[in-house]
VOFI-664953 format. One record per residue (C-alpha): chain; x, y, z negated; residue number from 1. Coordinates in Angstrom, 1 decimal. Layout:
N
+------+--------+--------+--------+------+
: segu :     px :     py :     pz : baza :
+------+--------+--------+--------+------+
:    A :      X :      Y :      Z :  NUM :
...
+------+--------+--------+--------+------+
//
This chain:
202
+------+--------+--------+--------+------+
: segu :     px :     py :     pz : baza :
+------+--------+--------+--------+------+
:    A :    3.2 :  180.1 :  -18.0 :    1 :
:    A :    0.3 :  182.7 :  -18.3 :    2 :
:    A :   -2.4 :  180.3 :  -17.7 :    3 :
:    A :   -4.1 :  178.1 :  -19.8 :    4 :
:    A :   -1.3 :  175.5 :  -19.6 :    5 :
:    A :   -3.0 :  173.0 :  -21.9 :    6 :
:    A :   -6.5 :  173.2 :  -21.0 :    7 :
:    A :   -5.5 :  173.4 :  -17.2 :    8 :
:    A :   -2.9 :  170.0 :  -17.9 :    9 :
:    A :   -6.2 :  167.6 :  -19.5 :   10 :
:    A :   -8.3 :  168.7 :  -16.5 :   11 :
:    A :   -5.9 :  168.0 :  -14.3 :   12 :
:    A :   -5.8 :  164.6 :  -15.4 :   13 :
:    A :   -9.5 :  164.1 :  -15.9 :   14 :
:    A :   -9.4 :  165.2 :  -11.7 :   15 :
:    A :   -6.4 :  162.9 :  -10.6 :   16 :
:    A :   -8.5 :  159.9 :  -12.3 :   17 :
:    A :  -11.5 :  160.3 :   -9.9 :   18 :
:    A :  -11.5 :  157.5 :   -7.7 :   19 :
:    A :  -12.7 :  158.7 :   -4.4 :   20 :
:    A :  -11.7 :  158.4 :   -1.0 :   21 :
:    A :  -12.6 :  161.8 :    0.2 :   22 :
:    A :  -11.3 :  163.5 :   -2.8 :   23 :
:    A :   -8.2 :  161.8 :   -3.5 :   24 :
:    A :   -7.4 :  162.5 :    0.8 :   25 :
:    A :   -8.4 :  165.9 :    0.3 :   26 :
:    A :   -5.8 :  166.5 :   -3.0 :   27 :
:    A :   -3.5 :  165.1 :   -1.1 :   28 :
:    A :   -3.5 :  167.3 :    2.1 :   29 :
:    A :   -4.1 :  170.3 :   -0.6 :   30 :
:    A :   -0.9 :  169.0 :   -2.6 :   31 :
:    A :    1.2 :  168.7 :    0.8 :   32 :
:    A :    0.9 :  172.3 :    1.4 :   33 :
:    A :    2.9 :  173.4 :   -1.2 :   34 :
:    A :    5.3 :  170.9 :   -1.6 :   35 :
:    A :    7.5 :  168.4 :    0.5 :   36 :
:    A :    5.9 :  164.9 :   -0.1 :   37 :
:    A :    7.2 :  161.7 :    1.6 :   38 :
:    A :    6.2 :  159.0 :    1.6 :   39 :
:    A :    8.0 :  156.6 :    4.0 :   40 :
:    A :    9.1 :  154.8 :    0.7 :   41 :
:    A :    5.6 :  153.9 :   -0.4 :   42 :
:    A :    4.8 :  150.6 :   -1.0 :   43 :
:    A :    1.2 :  151.1 :   -0.2 :   44 :
:    A :    0.3 :  154.7 :    1.8 :   45 :
:    A :   -3.5 :  154.1 :    0.8 :   46 :
:    A :   -4.6 :  155.6 :   -2.2 :   47 :
:    A :   -8.1 :  155.1 :   -4.6 :   48 :
:    A :   -6.7 :  158.4 :   -6.7 :   49 :
:    A :   -4.6 :  161.0 :   -7.0 :   50 :
:    A :   -3.2 :  159.5 :  -10.1 :   51 :
:    A :   -2.7 :  156.6 :   -8.2 :   52 :
:    A :   -0.7 :  158.6 :   -5.8 :   53 :
:    A :    1.7 :  160.0 :   -8.0 :   54 :
:    A :    2.5 :  156.8 :   -9.8 :   55 :
:    A :    3.1 :  154.9 :   -6.5 :   56 :
:    A :    5.2 :  152.2 :   -6.6 :   57 :
:    A :    8.5 :  152.1 :   -3.5 :   58 :
:    A :    9.1 :  149.9 :   -1.1 :   59 :
:    A :   11.6 :  146.8 :   -2.3 :   60 :
:    A :   15.1 :  148.2 :   -1.9 :   61 :
:    A :   14.4 :  151.7 :   -1.8 :   62 :
:    A :   16.5 :  152.7 :   -4.2 :   63 :
:    A :   19.9 :  150.6 :   -4.6 :   64 :
:    A :   20.4 :  149.7 :   -7.9 :   65 :
:    A :   24.3 :  149.3 :   -9.4 :   66 :
:    A :   24.4 :  146.1 :  -10.8 :   67 :
:    A :   28.0 :  147.0 :  -13.0 :   68 :
:    A :   27.9 :  146.9 :  -16.4 :   69 :
:    A :   29.6 :  149.7 :  -17.0 :   70 :
:    A :   27.8 :  152.4 :  -15.2 :   71 :
:    A :   24.7 :  153.5 :  -15.8 :   72 :
:    A :   21.9 :  154.3 :  -13.2 :   73 :
:    A :   19.8 :  157.4 :  -12.6 :   74 :
:    A :   16.2 :  156.0 :  -14.7 :   75 :
:    A :   14.1 :  158.0 :  -12.6 :   76 :
:    A :   14.2 :  160.5 :   -8.7 :   77 :
:    A :   15.0 :  164.3 :   -9.8 :   78 :
:    A :   17.4 :  167.6 :   -9.7 :   79 :
:    A :   20.3 :  167.7 :  -12.6 :   80 :
:    A :   19.8 :  170.4 :  -14.8 :   81 :
:    A :   22.3 :  170.4 :  -17.3 :   82 :
:    A :   25.0 :  167.3 :  -18.3 :   83 :
:    A :   27.7 :  167.9 :  -21.1 :   84 :
:    A :   28.6 :  166.4 :  -24.1 :   85 :
:    A :   26.7 :  166.1 :  -27.3 :   86 :
:    A :   28.6 :  168.7 :  -29.4 :   87 :
:    A :   27.6 :  168.9 :  -33.6 :   88 :
:    A :   24.1 :  167.4 :  -32.6 :   89 :
:    A :   23.9 :  170.5 :  -29.6 :   90 :
:    A :   22.3 :  170.2 :  -26.1 :   91 :
:    A :   22.0 :  172.4 :  -23.7 :   92 :
:    A :   18.9 :  172.8 :  -21.9 :   93 :
:    A :   20.2 :  175.8 :  -19.3 :   94 :
:    A :   23.3 :  177.8 :  -19.6 :   95 :
:    A :   22.9 :  180.0 :  -22.8 :   96 :
:    A :   20.3 :  178.3 :  -24.2 :   97 :
:    A :   21.5 :  175.5 :  -26.4 :   98 :
:    A :   18.9 :  173.3 :  -29.0 :   99 :
:    A :   19.5 :  170.8 :  -31.6 :  100 :
:    A :   19.3 :  167.4 :  -30.7 :  101 :
:    A :   17.7 :  166.0 :  -33.8 :  102 :
:    A :   14.4 :  169.0 :  -32.8 :  103 :
:    A :   14.0 :  167.3 :  -29.1 :  104 :
:    A :   14.0 :  163.6 :  -30.8 :  105 :
:    A :   11.8 :  164.5 :  -34.3 :  106 :
:    A :   11.4 :  163.7 :  -37.9 :  107 :
:    A :   10.1 :  160.1 :  -37.7 :  108 :
:    A :   12.0 :  157.6 :  -40.1 :  109 :
:    A :   12.9 :  155.8 :  -36.9 :  110 :
:    A :   15.5 :  158.8 :  -35.4 :  111 :
:    A :   16.4 :  160.6 :  -38.3 :  112 :
:    A :   20.1 :  158.5 :  -38.0 :  113 :
:    A :   20.1 :  158.7 :  -34.5 :  114 :
:    A :   21.6 :  162.6 :  -33.9 :  115 :
:    A :   24.8 :  161.1 :  -35.3 :  116 :
:    A :   24.6 :  158.3 :  -33.5 :  117 :
:    A :   24.8 :  160.1 :  -30.2 :  118 :
:    A :   27.1 :  162.4 :  -31.5 :  119 :
:    A :   29.7 :  162.7 :  -28.5 :  120 :
:    A :   27.9 :  161.0 :  -26.0 :  121 :
:    A :   26.7 :  162.5 :  -22.9 :  122 :
:    A :   23.1 :  164.5 :  -22.1 :  123 :
:    A :   21.8 :  164.4 :  -18.9 :  124 :
:    A :   18.4 :  166.7 :  -18.1 :  125 :
:    A :   16.7 :  165.5 :  -14.7 :  126 :
:    A :   13.6 :  167.6 :  -13.3 :  127 :
:    A :   10.6 :  165.6 :  -11.4 :  128 :
:    A :    9.3 :  167.7 :   -9.2 :  129 :
:    A :    5.4 :  167.7 :   -8.3 :  130 :
:    A :    6.5 :  165.1 :   -4.8 :  131 :
:    A :    9.1 :  163.2 :   -5.9 :  132 :
:    A :    8.2 :  159.4 :   -7.5 :  133 :
:    A :    6.9 :  160.3 :  -11.0 :  134 :
:    A :    8.0 :  156.6 :  -12.3 :  135 :
:    A :   11.3 :  156.0 :  -14.5 :  136 :
:    A :   12.9 :  152.9 :  -15.4 :  137 :
:    A :   15.9 :  151.5 :  -17.5 :  138 :
:    A :   19.6 :  152.8 :  -16.4 :  139 :
:    A :   20.9 :  149.5 :  -17.7 :  140 :
:    A :   19.9 :  146.2 :  -19.3 :  141 :
:    A :   19.0 :  147.6 :  -22.7 :  142 :
:    A :   16.3 :  146.6 :  -25.8 :  143 :
:    A :   14.1 :  149.5 :  -26.7 :  144 :
:    A :   13.9 :  149.5 :  -30.6 :  145 :
:    A :   11.1 :  152.6 :  -30.8 :  146 :
:    A :    9.0 :  154.9 :  -29.5 :  147 :
:    A :    7.9 :  158.0 :  -30.7 :  148 :
:    A :    5.1 :  159.9 :  -29.2 :  149 :
:    A :    5.1 :  164.0 :  -30.3 :  150 :
:    A :    2.3 :  166.0 :  -29.0 :  151 :
:    A :    3.1 :  169.4 :  -27.5 :  152 :
:    A :    2.7 :  171.8 :  -25.3 :  153 :
:    A :    3.1 :  171.9 :  -21.3 :  154 :
:    A :    5.2 :  174.6 :  -20.7 :  155 :
:    A :    6.8 :  174.7 :  -17.0 :  156 :
:    A :   10.1 :  173.1 :  -16.5 :  157 :
:    A :   11.2 :  174.8 :  -13.8 :  158 :
:    A :   14.4 :  176.5 :  -14.0 :  159 :
:    A :   12.8 :  180.1 :  -14.3 :  160 :
:    A :   11.1 :  178.5 :  -17.5 :  161 :
:    A :   13.9 :  177.0 :  -18.7 :  162 :
:    A :   16.0 :  180.0 :  -18.7 :  163 :
:    A :   13.4 :  181.9 :  -20.5 :  164 :
:    A :   11.9 :  179.8 :  -23.1 :  165 :
:    A :   14.0 :  178.8 :  -26.1 :  166 :
:    A :   14.1 :  175.1 :  -27.3 :  167 :
:    A :   11.4 :  174.5 :  -24.3 :  168 :
:    A :   11.8 :  170.7 :  -23.9 :  169 :
:    A :   11.0 :  170.6 :  -28.0 :  170 :
:    A :    7.7 :  172.5 :  -27.6 :  171 :
:    A :    6.4 :  170.4 :  -24.8 :  172 :
:    A :    4.7 :  166.7 :  -25.2 :  173 :
:    A :    6.9 :  164.4 :  -25.1 :  174 :
:    A :    8.2 :  160.4 :  -25.7 :  175 :
:    A :   11.2 :  159.2 :  -27.7 :  176 :
:    A :   12.7 :  156.0 :  -26.5 :  177 :
:    A :   15.3 :  154.8 :  -28.9 :  178 :
:    A :   17.4 :  151.9 :  -27.3 :  179 :
:    A :   20.2 :  150.2 :  -27.5 :  180 :
:    A :   22.4 :  148.9 :  -24.4 :  181 :
:    A :   22.7 :  145.1 :  -24.4 :  182 :
:    A :   26.4 :  145.0 :  -22.8 :  183 :
:    A :   28.5 :  146.6 :  -26.0 :  184 :
:    A :   24.7 :  147.9 :  -27.7 :  185 :
:    A :   25.3 :  151.9 :  -27.7 :  186 :
:    A :   22.8 :  153.7 :  -28.5 :  187 :
:    A :   20.7 :  155.5 :  -25.8 :  188 :
:    A :   17.8 :  157.8 :  -26.0 :  189 :
:    A :   15.2 :  158.0 :  -23.1 :  190 :
:    A :   13.2 :  161.6 :  -23.9 :  191 :
:    A :   10.0 :  162.0 :  -20.7 :  192 :
:    A :    8.8 :  165.5 :  -21.2 :  193 :
:    A :    5.7 :  166.5 :  -20.1 :  194 :
:    A :    4.7 :  169.7 :  -17.6 :  195 :
:    A :    2.1 :  172.0 :  -16.7 :  196 :
:    A :   -0.6 :  169.7 :  -15.0 :  197 :
:    A :    1.8 :  166.6 :  -15.8 :  198 :
:    A :    1.4 :  164.8 :  -18.9 :  199 :
:    A :   -0.3 :  161.8 :  -20.4 :  200 :
:    A :    3.1 :  160.0 :  -20.5 :  201 :
:    A :    2.8 :  156.5 :  -20.6 :  202 :
+------+--------+--------+--------+------+
//
């Protein structure tokens, strides 16, 4: 976090788009020196760019989905960071580090009443590491009503940073997907948050 985060993240975004087999293979080789990357579940093993590698698709059946209507499936691979009940519009990024859901969702007219709709519900924070499959999916059949993009910083989202930087998720680049479950119409929000080296949410 003491390096120029935005500049390095923009550079990484540019570099990851370079389509050259040598650049891609060398980049993946270096990346594997620092993290445990498993390509056994990937649909393809050869990639034209580092970006293509990060957003790789998985083989069919690699992530079995519970199809019961009363079950929400995790929308992505990830490590559980925190979870709990939304109380008085407040959630936690780490123990002792609360923030207001309203601040996370932004002040867009499309999200102004959303914190109240989510009151009493459950929040879950999932952290993707650099070795994981970098896509996210609908946790259940649902209708997306609106997407709001919020620009911001690219703080690291590891546990050390979460325990030191207040309202970190509210400072980083993010997208707010406001949706309703098809079964029952309950409100649900998905908020993918960017981090250092990984931004440009699609």
